[in-house]
N, CA and C of each residue as an Amber inpcrd file, in Angstrom:
protein
   348
  -3.3140000  35.5610000  54.9400000  -2.0850000  35.3800000  54.0840000
  -1.3820000  34.3080000  54.6690000  -0.4300000  33.5780000  53.7260000
   0.5680000  32.6980000  53.8610000   1.8380000  33.0530000  54.2210000
   2.2600000  32.6550000  54.9780000   3.8070000  33.0160000  54.7380000
   4.5730000  31.7620000  54.2910000   5.8150000  32.0220000  53.2480000
   6.6080000  30.8020000  52.9060000   7.7410000  31.3510000  53.4960000
   8.6880000  30.3420000  54.0810000  10.0900000  30.3790000  54.4060000
  11.1730000  29.3660000  53.6700000  12.1110000  29.9290000  53.0590000
  13.3870000  29.0840000  52.7270000  14.6870000  29.1960000  53.3390000
  15.1010000  28.0620000  53.0760000  16.5410000  27.8010000  54.0340000
  16.2050000  28.3400000  55.4180000  15.7560000  27.5070000  56.0570000
  15.1990000  27.8640000  57.3360000  15.9380000  27.0870000  58.5100000
  16.3050000  27.6100000  59.1790000  17.2120000  26.9560000  60.3170000
  16.3450000  27.5700000  61.7830000  17.4770000  26.9390000  62.8050000
  17.0140000  27.2680000  64.2280000  16.7260000  28.3780000  64.8620000
  17.7210000  30.0560000  64.3400000  17.7090000  30.8880000  64.2960000
  17.1760000  31.7280000  63.3800000  16.9090000  31.5510000  62.0440000
  16.2630000  32.7210000  60.9630000  16.2940000  31.7590000  60.1420000
  15.4260000  32.6650000  59.2040000  15.1180000  32.2640000  57.3620000
  16.0160000  33.1090000  56.5420000  16.3860000  32.5120000  55.6620000
  17.2320000  33.6410000  54.8510000  15.9900000  34.0490000  53.9390000
  15.0090000  33.1560000  53.8090000  14.1220000  34.2310000  52.6570000
  12.8070000  34.0180000  53.2800000  11.8410000  35.0960000  53.5510000
  10.3960000  35.0830000  54.0100000   9.4940000  35.7470000  52.8610000
   8.7360000  34.7770000  52.5270000   7.7030000  35.6070000  51.7940000
   6.0880000  35.7730000  52.3390000   5.7270000  36.8210000  52.5390000
   4.6520000  37.2130000  52.8780000   3.9170000  37.8770000  52.0620000
   2.3250000  37.3380000  51.7290000   1.9590000  38.0600000  50.5020000
   2.7640000  38.0950000  49.3180000   2.8300000  39.2290000  49.1760000
   3.7550000  39.8460000  47.5030000   4.8810000  40.3770000  48.0040000
   5.3360000  40.0700000  49.3930000   6.5790000  40.8510000  50.2640000
   7.2940000  39.6860000  50.3190000   8.6760000  39.9470000  49.7210000
   9.7830000  39.2240000  50.0180000  11.0010000  39.5960000  50.7800000
  11.3330000  39.2470000  51.9630000  12.0620000  39.4670000  52.8700000
  13.5760000  38.8400000  53.0080000  14.7300000  39.2750000  52.7850000
  15.5130000  38.3610000  52.6150000  16.3270000  38.7890000  54.0100000
  17.1160000  38.2250000  55.0350000  17.7640000  38.1090000  56.0000000
  19.4600000  38.9600000  55.4220000  20.2410000  39.3330000  56.0020000
  21.4390000  39.8760000  55.9700000  21.7870000  38.7600000  54.9350000
  22.4740000  39.2580000  53.8820000  23.6010000  38.3420000  53.2690000
  24.9970000  38.6430000  53.3180000  25.4440000  37.6480000  53.7870000
  27.4050000  37.9890000  53.6520000  27.6410000  37.2210000  52.5210000
  29.3230000  37.5450000  52.2060000  29.6710000  36.5230000  50.9660000
  30.2610000  35.7720000  51.1270000  29.6950000  34.5500000  50.2950000
  30.3260000  32.9160000  50.6000000  31.4050000  32.5540000  50.0430000
  31.5900000  32.7920000  48.7130000  32.8360000  32.2340000  48.1930000
  33.9000000  33.4600000  48.3100000  33.7740000  35.1500000  48.5980000
  34.3230000  35.9370000  48.6920000  35.0220000  36.1990000  49.9560000
  34.3910000  35.7440000  51.0060000  34.7680000  35.9070000  52.4070000
  36.2690000  36.3830000  52.4480000  36.5570000  37.2180000  52.9970000
  37.8310000  37.4070000  53.5390000  38.6800000  37.8770000  52.2280000
  37.7140000  38.4720000  51.2140000  38.2320000  38.8880000  49.9250000
  38.0980000  40.5080000  50.0070000  38.1950000  40.9520000  49.0020000
  38.1010000  42.8450000  48.6290000  36.3960000  42.8380000  48.9840000
  36.4710000  44.1960000  49.6380000  35.0070000  44.7470000  49.0250000
  34.3860000  44.3680000  47.7220000  35.1130000  44.8870000  46.6740000
  34.4870000  45.0240000  45.4410000  34.0970000  43.2730000  45.3880000
  34.8290000  42.3150000  45.6370000  34.6060000  40.8310000  45.4370000
  33.5000000  40.1860000  46.0080000  33.6160000  40.6730000  47.6460000
  32.6500000  40.3810000  48.7020000  31.1670000  40.7930000  47.9120000
  30.9640000  42.2250000  47.5620000  29.9430000  42.5000000  47.0880000
  28.9420000  41.8120000  45.9290000  29.9910000  41.7910000  44.9790000
  29.8040000  41.2240000  43.7840000  29.0630000  39.7550000  43.9630000
  29.7660000  38.9310000  45.0830000  29.1700000  37.4920000  45.3590000
  28.1780000  37.9600000  46.1890000  27.6780000  38.8680000  46.9350000
  26.3050000  39.2030000  47.9320000  25.1340000  39.1810000  46.6600000
  25.4790000  39.9780000  46.0170000  24.7750000  40.4130000  44.7750000
  24.1640000  39.1910000  44.0390000  25.3350000  38.2010000  43.8400000
  24.7250000  37.2470000  42.9150000  23.8870000  36.2210000  43.9590000
  24.3060000  36.2670000  45.0590000  23.6260000  35.2760000  46.1520000
  21.9080000  36.1110000  46.3980000  22.0500000  37.0270000  46.3080000
  20.4950000  37.7620000  46.4300000  19.9550000  37.6780000  45.2660000
  20.5720000  37.7350000  43.7190000  19.8010000  37.7110000  42.3110000
  19.2940000  35.9530000  42.9210000  19.7490000  35.0200000  43.4680000
  19.3310000  33.7030000  43.5910000  18.1640000  33.6770000  45.0060000
  18.3220000  34.1390000  45.5610000  17.0890000  34.1310000  46.5100000
  16.0580000  34.6380000  45.8360000  15.8880000  35.9640000  45.3810000
  14.6980000  36.7210000  44.9310000  14.4900000  35.7090000  43.7000000
  14.9950000  35.1050000  42.8850000  14.4040000  34.2100000  41.8800000
  13.6550000  32.9170000  42.9390000  14.4030000  32.4870000  43.4320000
  13.5890000  31.2460000  44.5320000  12.0050000  32.0230000  44.5220000
  12.1710000  33.2960000  45.4400000  10.8390000  33.6870000  46.0610000
   9.8960000  34.1300000  44.4540000  10.2720000  34.2250000  43.2910000
   9.3270000  34.5040000  42.3000000   9.3510000  36.0580000  42.0660000
  10.8520000  36.5950000  41.9350000  10.8640000  38.3060000  41.8830000
  12.3220000  38.2840000  41.3010000  12.5700000  39.5840000  40.9950000
  13.7750000  39.8630000  40.9440000  14.3690000  41.5600000  41.5290000
  15.4210000  41.8720000  41.2480000  16.0940000  42.7510000  41.7590000
  15.5800000  43.9090000  41.2920000  14.6460000  44.1600000  40.1010000
  13.7800000  45.4050000  39.3830000  12.7870000  45.7260000  40.5190000
  12.2920000  44.7480000  41.2380000  11.5570000  44.7150000  42.3400000
  11.9710000  45.1010000  43.5000000  12.6010000  45.4950000  43.9860000
  13.4340000  45.9450000  45.3110000  12.6910000  47.1530000  45.9390000
  11.9320000  46.9730000  46.9090000  11.5070000  47.7830000  47.9620000
  12.8070000  49.2260000  48.8340000  13.7750000  48.2720000  49.2700000
  14.3100000  48.8380000  49.9250000  15.6440000  48.0630000  50.5250000
  16.7850000  48.6340000  50.8560000  17.8590000  47.8970000  50.8000000
  19.2560000  48.1220000  52.2830000  19.0160000  47.6340000  53.0220000
  20.1700000  48.2060000  53.9660000  21.5380000  47.4730000  53.9760000
  22.6240000  48.2980000  53.3980000  23.9730000  48.0350000  53.3700000
  24.7680000  48.1300000  54.8660000  25.0160000  47.0950000  55.1360000
  26.2510000  47.3330000  56.3200000  28.2330000  47.0760000  55.7910000
  28.8150000  48.1030000  56.3620000  30.2870000  48.0920000  55.6470000
  31.0740000  48.3890000  57.0660000  31.9140000  47.6430000  57.0680000
  32.5830000  47.8110000  58.3200000  33.5670000  48.8080000  58.2230000
  33.8630000  49.9700000  57.1390000  34.4980000  50.8920000  57.2880000
  34.0780000  52.0270000  55.8360000  33.6280000  52.8260000  56.0220000
  32.9840000  53.9810000  55.4890000  34.1890000  54.3110000  53.9480000
  35.1590000  54.1240000  54.7450000  36.5090000  54.5900000  53.5950000
  36.1270000  53.3700000  52.1270000  35.6030000  52.2770000  52.5530000
  35.1660000  51.2490000  51.1220000  33.8200000  51.7010000  50.6510000
  33.0140000  52.6710000  50.6540000  31.9570000  53.0300000  50.6750000
  31.7570000  53.2440000  49.0200000  32.4500000  54.0660000  48.2470000
  32.8110000  53.9150000  46.9940000  33.1320000  52.8470000  46.4210000
  33.8350000  51.7440000  46.9910000  34.1050000  50.7630000  46.3710000
  32.9920000  49.9970000  46.1850000  32.0520000  49.5820000  47.2140000
  30.6820000  49.1830000  47.2360000  29.9980000  49.5490000  46.5910000
  29.8410000  50.8440000  46.3200000  28.8340000  52.0540000  45.4980000
  29.0030000  51.3440000  44.2690000  30.2520000  51.0070000  43.9840000
  30.5820000  50.8610000  42.1000000  30.1180000  49.7400000  41.5120000
  29.9910000  48.8570000  42.6950000  29.0590000  47.5180000  42.3540000
  27.8820000  47.4490000  42.4120000  27.4360000  48.2050000  43.2220000
  25.9100000  48.3040000  43.6000000  25.6170000  48.8000000  42.2590000
  25.7650000  50.3310000  41.8260000  25.4630000  50.6410000  40.9700000
  25.5010000  49.6070000  39.3220000  26.4250000  49.2040000  39.3790000
  26.2120000  48.0280000  38.2030000  25.2070000  46.9960000  38.0450000
  24.8500000  47.1400000  39.4370000  24.0630000  45.4930000  39.5790000
  22.7430000  46.0960000  39.5450000  22.1190000  47.2720000  40.0150000
  20.8480000  47.5930000  40.5440000  20.3770000  47.9120000  39.6450000
  18.6980000  47.7230000  39.2890000  18.1720000  48.1240000  38.1420000
  17.9860000  49.4800000  37.7870000  18.2770000  50.0140000  36.6930000
  18.2460000  51.1900000  36.5270000  16.5900000  51.7600000  36.6130000
  16.3800000  52.8050000  37.2530000  14.8170000  53.3550000  37.0720000
  14.3040000  52.7470000  38.0360000  14.7020000  51.6160000  38.9610000
  14.0240000  50.9990000  39.6270000  14.8530000  50.6160000  41.1960000
  15.7900000  51.8440000  41.2570000  16.2610000  51.6040000  43.0130000
  15.7260000  51.9280000  44.0100000  16.0240000  50.8090000  45.0400000
  14.8800000  51.0870000  46.1720000  15.3610000  52.2850000  47.1350000
  14.4890000  52.3120000  48.1870000  15.1160000  53.0810000  49.2760000
  16.1800000  52.2460000  50.0260000  17.7200000  53.1770000  50.3370000
  18.4520000  52.5240000  50.8370000  19.3050000  53.5130000  51.8200000
  19.7300000  52.5890000  52.9550000  20.2420000  53.1100000  53.7430000
  21.7500000  52.2770000  53.6720000  23.0820000  53.1280000  54.4910000
  24.4270000  52.2380000  54.3880000  25.2000000  52.7230000  55.8470000
  25.2920000  51.7950000  56.1700000  25.5820000  52.0180000  57.6500000
  27.1640000  51.0470000  58.0170000  28.1790000  51.7040000  58.7930000
  28.9540000  51.3340000  59.1540000  29.3240000  50.3630000  60.4600000
  29.6310000  48.9570000  60.1440000  28.9480000  48.5120000  61.3070000
  29.8300000  47.2210000  61.4520000  30.4440000  47.0380000  62.9840000
  31.0800000  45.5120000  63.2330000  30.0860000  44.7830000  62.5990000
  30.9230000  43.6910000  61.6690000  29.9100000  42.5100000  61.3520000
  29.8910000  40.8370000  62.2600000  29.2090000  40.1030000  62.1670000
  29.4880000  39.0380000  63.1220000  31.2290000  38.4600000  62.9210000
  31.7210000  38.5020000  61.5290000  33.1380000  37.5790000  61.7790000
  33.8790000  38.6130000  61.0820000  35.1500000  38.8420000  61.3830000
  36.3420000  39.8970000  60.2360000  36.2660000  39.3820000  58.8420000
  35.9040000  38.0850000  58.6280000  36.2540000  37.6880000  57.5610000
  35.0210000  38.8750000  56.3220000  34.1860000  39.1940000  56.9610000
  33.2760000  39.8680000  56.5870000  33.3350000  41.5240000  56.3120000
  32.9850000  41.7680000  55.6690000  33.3980000  43.3590000  55.0340000
  31.9550000  44.2360000  54.6270000  31.1590000  43.1350000  54.3480000
  30.1640000  43.7100000  53.9460000  28.9720000  42.8170000  54.1960000
  27.6230000  43.6950000  54.5240000  26.2770000  42.6990000  54.8950000
  25.1950000  43.1680000  54.0010000  24.3520000  42.5910000  53.5610000
  23.1730000  43.5440000  52.4590000  22.0690000  42.5710000  52.7540000
  20.7530000  43.3930000  53.2180000  19.6950000  43.0170000  53.5650000
  18.7190000  43.8560000  52.5940000  17.7290000  42.7740000  52.0490000
  16.7710000  43.5320000  50.7400000  15.5030000  43.3370000  51.2860000
  14.6060000  44.2240000  50.8080000  13.0000000  43.5580000  50.7910000
  12.6470000  43.8770000  49.4350000  11.7570000  43.0140000  48.7070000
  10.9930000  43.1770000  47.4310000   9.8910000  42.9020000  47.4400000
   9.1590000  43.2260000  46.4750000   7.7200000  43.2290000  45.9390000
   7.8170000  41.8610000  44.8570000   6.8020000  41.1680000  44.9360000
   6.6490000  39.9620000  43.7380000   6.1200000  40.7890000  42.8930000
């Protein structure tokens, strides 16, 4: 079975496709870094949409999601954006964890796995 990698660097690939499964590395905000959890989550989900499209799939085929937030007090704020984005009837298995992220401007990081 072939393996495809997209946006590959010396440390990691942003997207890895193995067979009919698509793995995304953790995604943090690009344009919204340092902004509100709402804005960061919107930005991240937009980036995820682009990565999934590049791999030939979309959010309706999500299998799992792991969400890291720096403060559980922002859980409802992040969920409000997530709930408006996720494909109704196709919600993935999901975990949300409070964690310190790689840099202080990031308050949310999301990692997903999807089917093709």
